[in-house]
C-alpha positions in Angstrom: -2.4 -15.4 -12.6 0.9 -13.7 -13.2 4.0 -14.4 -11.1 3.9 -10.9 -9.6 0.2 -11.3 -8.5 1.0 -14.6 -7.0 3.8 -13.0 -5.0 1.4 -10.3 -3.8 -1.0 -13.0 -2.6 1.8 -14.7 -0.7 2.9 -11.4 0.6 -0.6 -10.6 1.8 -0.6 -13.8 4.0 2.8 -12.8 5.5 1.6 -9.2 6.2 -1.4 -10.4 8.2 0.9 -12.3 10.4 3.0 -9.2 11.0 0.2 -7.2 12.6 -1.6 -5.3 9.9 -5.4 -5.3 9.9 -7.2 -6.5 6.7 -7.8 -2.8 5.6 -4.2 -1.9 6.1 -3.0 -5.0 4.3 -5.4 -4.2 1.4 -4.0 -0.7 1.0 -0.4 -2.0 1.3 -1.1 -4.7 -1.4 -2.6 -2.0 -3.6 0.5 0.1 -3.3 2.8 -2.9 -4.1 0.6 -4.0 -7.1 0.5 -0.5 -8.5 4.3 -0.1 -8.2 4.8 -3.4 -10.0 2.4 -2.6 -12.8 3.4 1.1 -13.3 6.9 1.4 -12.1 6.1 4.3 -9.7 4.0 4.9 -6.6 0.3 5.8 -6.6 -1.0 9.1 -5.5 -3.4 9.3 -2.5 -6.2 10.2 -5.0 -5.4 7.1 -7.0 -5.4 5.0 -3.9 -8.8 6.5 -3.0 -10.2 5.5 -6.5 -8.7 2.0 -6.4 -9.9 1.2 -2.9 -13.2 3.2 -2.9 -12.1 4.8 0.4 -12.1 8.5 1.4 -8.9 10.6 1.4 -9.0 10.7 5.2 -9.1 6.9 5.5 -6.2 6.6 3.1 -4.2 9.2 4.9 -4.8 7.4 8.2 -3.8 4.0 6.8 -0.6 5.5 5.2 0.3 7.0 8.6 -0.1 3.6 10.2 1.9 1.8 7.5 4.7 4.4 8.0 4.7 4.0 11.8 4.8 0.2 11.4 7.7 0.6 9.0 6.0 -1.0 6.0 6.5 2.1 3.8 8.2 5.4 3.7 6.6 8.5 2.3 7.4 12.2 2.2 4.6 14.5 3.4 3.1 16.9 0.8 4.9 15.3 -2.1 3.2 13.1 -4.7 4.3 9.6 -5.6 6.9 9.3 -2.8 5.7 6.1 -1.2 8.5 3.5 -0.9 7.8 -0.1 0.1 10.2 -1.2 2.8 8.8 -4.7 3.7 
């Protein structure tokens, strides 16, 4: 396993302690991993494909992650997700 993936695993354990559900933590980890591997944020469509979830489910989780201050994202703009925590 690469160092960045090991860090994501450690980060996942910390996130669960900070009040995210497993589904929220999974999407957060997908965002972090995607940004590490590609250098830019995923689109909502890409998150749907990677997680096998509907666009509505992804939008809901993104709103929660924003409210809990794990990410920032601009509405109606692609690839604007910024990881805060």
